[in-house]
C-alpha positions in Angstrom: 0.0 0.0 0.0 1.5 3.3 -1.1 0.4 6.6 0.3 1.4 10.0 -0.9 2.6 12.1 2.0 0.7 15.4 2.1 2.8 18.5 1.5 4.0 18.6 -2.1 5.9 15.3 -2.0 5.9 13.1 -5.1 6.3 9.4 -5.5 9.8 8.2 -6.4 8.4 6.0 -9.1 11.2 3.4 -9.1 11.3 -0.3 -8.3 12.4 -1.7 -5.0 15.9 -3.1 -4.8 16.2 -6.9 -4.4 18.1 -7.4 -1.2 18.9 -10.7 0.6 16.9 -11.5 3.7 18.4 -9.7 6.7 18.0 -10.5 10.4 15.8 -8.0 12.2 17.7 -5.1 13.9 18.1 -5.3 17.7 15.1 -4.0 19.6 15.2 -0.4 20.9 13.6 0.9 24.0 10.7 3.3 23.7 12.8 6.3 24.7 11.9 9.7 23.2 14.4 12.0 21.7 14.2 15.5 23.1 13.4 18.1 20.5 14.3 21.7 20.9 14.7 21.2 24.7 17.6 21.9 27.0 20.4 19.4 27.2 20.6 17.1 30.2 16.8 16.3 30.3 15.9 12.6 30.4 13.2 12.1 27.8 12.2 8.8 29.3 10.8 10.8 32.2 8.6 12.8 29.9 6.1 10.2 28.7 5.8 6.5 28.0 4.4 5.2 24.7 3.8 2.0 22.8 5.1 1.9 19.3 2.5 1.4 16.5 2.7 -1.7 14.3 5.7 -1.5 12.0 7.6 0.9 14.2 9.0 -1.4 16.8 12.6 -0.8 16.0 13.1 2.9 16.6 16.4 4.3 15.6 17.5 1.1 13.7 18.0 1.2 9.9 14.8 -0.1 8.2 15.3 -2.8 5.5 13.6 -1.7 2.3 11.1 -3.9 0.5 12.5 -6.3 -2.1 11.5 -6.5 -5.8 12.0 -8.9 -8.6 15.2 -7.8 -10.5 14.5 -6.6 -14.0 16.4 -8.2 -16.9 19.6 -6.2 -17.2 20.8 -5.6 -20.7 24.4 -5.1 -21.7 25.2 -1.4 -22.0 25.8 0.0 -25.4 29.4 1.2 -25.7 31.2 3.7 -27.8 34.3 3.1 -29.8 37.6 4.0 -28.2 38.5 7.6 -28.9 41.6 8.6 -31.0 43.6 11.6 -29.8 45.5 14.1 -31.8 49.2 13.4 -32.5 51.5 15.2 -30.2 54.8 16.6 -31.5 58.3 17.1 -30.1 57.6 20.8 -29.7 54.4 20.0 -27.8 56.1 17.8 -25.2 59.1 20.1 -24.8 56.8 23.2 -24.3 54.6 21.3 -21.8 57.7 20.4 -19.7 58.9 24.0 -19.8 55.5 25.4 -18.7 55.5 22.9 -15.8 59.0 24.0 -14.7 58.1 27.7 -14.9 54.8 27.5 -13.1 54.6 24.4 -10.9 58.2 23.3 -10.2 60.1 26.4 -9.0 63.2 24.5 -7.9 63.8 22.8 -11.2 66.4 24.0 -13.7 65.3 24.8 -17.3 68.6 23.8 -19.0 67.8 20.1 -19.3 64.3 20.8 -20.8 65.8 23.3 -23.3 68.9 21.3 -24.3 67.6 17.7 -24.1 67.3 15.6 -27.2 64.1 13.7 -27.6 64.8 10.1 -28.7 61.2 8.7 -28.9 57.6 9.6 -28.2 55.1 6.8 -27.4 51.4 7.6 -27.0 48.9 5.4 -25.2 45.9 5.7 -22.9 44.9 5.2 -19.3 41.3 4.2 -18.5 39.4 5.6 -15.6 36.2 3.7 -14.7 33.8 5.2 -12.2 30.6 3.7 -10.6 28.2 5.7 -8.5 25.2 4.4 -6.6 22.6 6.8 -5.2 20.8 5.1 -2.3 18.2 5.9 0.4 17.9 4.8 4.0 15.2 5.3 6.5 15.0 5.3 10.3 12.3 6.2 12.8 12.3 7.6 16.3 10.0 9.0 18.9 10.1 12.8 19.3 8.1 15.2 21.3 7.5 18.9 21.6 5.4 21.1 23.9 1.8 21.1 23.0 0.6 24.6 22.3 -2.7 23.7 20.8 -1.4 22.8 17.3 -3.6 20.5 15.1 -3.2 16.8 15.7 -4.2 14.2 13.1 -6.6 11.6 14.5 -5.1 8.3 15.6 -8.3 6.4 16.3 -9.4 4.3 13.4 -6.3 5.0 11.3 -3.3 2.8 10.7 0.0 4.7 10.2 1.6 4.0 6.8 4.6 1.7 6.9 7.9 3.7 6.8 8.7 2.6 3.3 5.1 3.3 2.1 5.6 7.1 2.5 6.7 8.3 -0.9 9.4 11.0 -0.8 11.4 12.3 -3.8 14.9 13.6 -3.3 15.5 17.2 -4.2 18.7 16.3 -6.2 19.9 13.0 -7.5 23.5 11.8 -6.9 23.8 14.3 -4.0 23.9 13.6 -0.3 20.9 14.9 1.6 18.6 14.4 4.6 15.0 15.2 5.4 12.6 14.6 8.3 8.9 13.9 8.3 6.1 13.3 10.8 4.6 10.0 10.2 0.8 10.5 9.7 -1.6 9.3 12.4 1.1 8.7 15.1 0.8 12.0 17.0 -0.9 12.0 20.4 -1.2 14.5 23.2 -0.2 13.3 26.7 0.4 14.8 30.1 4.1 15.4 30.8 5.3 12.8 33.3 8.1 15.1 34.5 5.7 17.7 35.9 2.6 15.4 36.0 0.8 17.9 33.9 1.2 20.8 36.2 3.7 22.7 34.0 6.1 23.2 37.0 8.8 21.1 38.7 10.6 21.3 42.0 13.3 23.9 42.0 16.7 22.1 41.7 18.4 24.8 43.7 16.4 25.0 46.9 14.7 21.6 46.4 11.3 23.2 47.1 12.3 24.7 50.4 12.0 28.2 48.9 15.1 29.4 50.9 18.8 29.1 50.4 21.8 30.1 52.6 22.6 33.7 52.4 25.7 34.3 50.2 26.7 37.5 52.0 27.1 36.0 55.5 27.6 32.4 54.4 24.5 31.5 56.4 25.7 32.8 59.8 23.3 35.8 59.9 26.2 38.2 60.9 28.9 40.0 59.0 32.3 41.4 60.1 32.5 45.0 61.2 35.4 47.2 60.2 36.7 50.5 61.4 36.4 53.2 58.9 39.9 54.5 59.4 42.1 51.4 59.6 39.9 48.6 58.3 40.5 46.5 61.5 37.7 44.1 62.5 36.1 45.5 65.6 33.2 43.0 65.9 30.2 41.8 64.0 26.8 43.1 63.0 23.6 41.6 61.7 23.6 40.8 58.0 21.6 43.3 56.1 20.9 40.9 53.3 19.1 38.2 55.3 18.2 40.3 58.4 20.2 38.0 60.6 18.3 34.8 59.6 21.2 33.3 57.6 18.7 32.4 54.8 17.1 34.3 52.0 14.6 33.6 49.3 15.8 31.3 46.5 16.7 33.4 43.5 16.2 30.9 40.7 12.5 30.1 41.7 11.8 33.5 43.3 11.1 31.8 46.6 8.1 29.7 45.4 9.9 26.4 45.4 9.0 25.4 41.8 10.2 26.3 38.3 8.7 26.0 34.8 9.0 22.5 33.5 11.8 22.3 30.8 10.3 19.3 29.2 6.9 20.7 28.3 7.9 24.4 28.5 5.4 24.9 31.4 2.5 23.7 29.2 1.9 20.5 31.1 1.2 18.6 27.9 3.3 17.1 25.1 2.7 16.4 21.4 4.4 13.0 20.8 4.8 11.5 17.4 7.0 9.2 15.2 9.7 11.0 13.2 10.8 9.5 9.9 14.4 10.3 8.9 15.3 9.8 5.3 18.9 10.0 4.2 20.3 10.0 0.7 23.9 9.0 0.1 26.2 8.7 -3.0 28.4 5.6 -2.9 31.3 6.0 -5.3 34.1 3.6 -6.4 36.5 3.8 -9.2 39.4 2.0 -10.9 42.3 3.2 -12.9 44.0 1.1 -15.6 47.4 2.6 -16.5 49.6 0.7 -18.9 52.8 2.5 -17.7 52.4 1.4 -14.0 54.3 4.5 -13.1 51.9 7.4 -13.0 50.1 7.9 -9.7 46.4 7.0 -10.0 45.3 10.3 -8.3 47.0 12.2 -11.1 45.0 10.3 -13.8 41.8 10.8 -11.8 42.1 14.6 -11.9 43.3 15.4 -15.4 41.0 15.9 -18.3 40.2 13.0 -20.6 37.5 12.0 -23.1 34.4 10.3 -21.9 34.1 7.2 -24.1 31.1 5.7 -22.3 28.5 6.8 -19.8 25.2 5.3 -18.7 22.6 6.1 -16.0 19.8 3.7 -15.0 18.1 2.4 -11.9 20.5 -0.6 -12.0 23.4 -0.7 -14.4 25.0 -3.9 -15.8 28.7 -4.6 -15.8 30.7 -3.6 -18.9 31.8 -6.7 -20.7 33.1 -5.7 -24.2 35.5 -2.8 -23.6 38.7 -3.4 -25.5 40.7 -3.5 -22.3 39.8 -6.6 -20.2 41.0 -4.9 -17.0 38.2 -2.3 -17.4 35.6 -5.1 -17.9 36.9 -6.9 -14.7 36.8 -3.7 -12.7 33.3 -3.0 -13.8 32.1 -6.5 -12.9 33.7 -6.4 -9.5 32.4 -2.9 -8.6 28.9 -3.5 -9.8 28.8 -6.7 -7.7 30.2 -4.9 -4.7 27.5 -2.2 -4.9 24.8 -4.8 -5.4 25.6 -6.4 -2.0 27.2 -3.7 0.1 24.1 -1.7 1.1 21.5 -4.2 2.3 19.7 -1.6 4.4 19.4 1.0 1.7 17.2 1.3 -1.4 19.1 1.8 -4.6 17.4 4.7 -6.5 19.8 5.1 -9.4 23.3 4.1 -10.6 25.6 5.5 -13.2 29.0 4.6 -14.5 31.4 5.9 -17.1 34.8 5.4 -18.7 37.2 8.2 -19.3 40.1 7.7 -21.7 43.1 9.8 -20.6 45.9 10.3 -23.2 49.4 9.6 -21.9 52.6 10.4 -23.8 55.9 8.8 -22.7 58.8 10.9 -23.8 62.3 9.2 -23.9 65.0 11.9 -23.6 68.7 12.4 -23.2 70.7 15.2 -21.6 74.2 15.5 -20.4 75.1 11.8 -20.8 71.9 10.8 -18.9 68.8 9.2 -20.3 65.5 10.0 -18.6 61.7 9.6 -19.3 58.9 11.8 -18.5 55.1 11.7 -19.1 52.6 14.2 -20.6 49.1 13.4 -19.2 45.6 14.5 -20.2 44.3 17.2 -22.5 45.9 19.9 -20.4 49.3 18.3 -20.8 50.1 17.7 -17.1 53.6 16.6 -16.4 54.9 13.7 -14.4 58.7 13.6 -14.4 60.3 11.7 -11.4 63.5 11.2 -13.4 64.1 14.8 -14.5 67.8 15.5 -13.9 67.6 19.1 -12.6 65.0 18.8 -9.9 66.8 21.2 -7.6 68.2 24.5 -9.0 70.0 25.3 -5.7 68.2 28.6 -5.1 66.0 27.1 -2.3 69.2 26.0 -0.4 70.5 29.6 -0.6 67.3 31.1 0.6 
């Protein structure tokens, strides 16, 4: 049974994810969460409630309903992209720009004078899988009752947590929202103050008096000479008139204070709060034929998107020219299928980026070295560059 939650909330309109059977979560006690109340207040003292059917496990993740998995078709894939040819001048200029702007301690002489023996162009592949999933939890909450409208509970059954249809504001973006579950709200007397709106003063414990702070409860204060300041005796304390006690300031001498739980109203609105969280789970894999370039560098340079797909559930890629990409896709899709049993998968998307990599074999001053030109912006990776320290930093 699906119910549209009132208040401009649309149905998600997607199938339920097929999860394996999971053991029920551990039971939670019917303890309320304080809402907009001072810290240190024990909500269990405020009111005692029995959870409605379907809401026995307050605070625990709720397993989403299962569904029959649809037939997953193999994704249509694009041909591998071909990149423009890169010349000797291109790779030399890229290295010089890197030295001038990003490697202040490197000397330019090797880049200017080096001979380029060979240029080899190949590609790295960056596969990314994202899963946009939703989880739900419930909890008791309460707030002071000021006369606000309450939905009737009698004769109505609250919708199950996963029957309340809520659409995320943005897909593939983390988020969270809170809803009051329909037909769970009731109004009850506050157990803390027993409906009176006031509780015993914690300072005087209801006695209405407290020791005088001026005379420390003795009723007398020291008397000093006006000239030398020497104690010449004692006199009756002017603050407590010699009684040693004065009216309690926090409660104004009445022995009670406004109840912090119900904000002196004596009654509470208690209801079940549904918390919905959206989370993006992301995994990726880099295939680099050089086995030298750091994966993080390949992840962050520009490449060409050879393939991308967005569906409720994606299928592993099986016919990409590089078998390592196919294996990575299969492993990550299977990982995401089983890693979030208490979340409902709303959408998935994956893509393959092809990043051009040029290996430059060079020679300078009787020394051979290689460096790499990566991505469309021609980022440089040159761990073998011979002049990596110009000496200026040591002088400074």
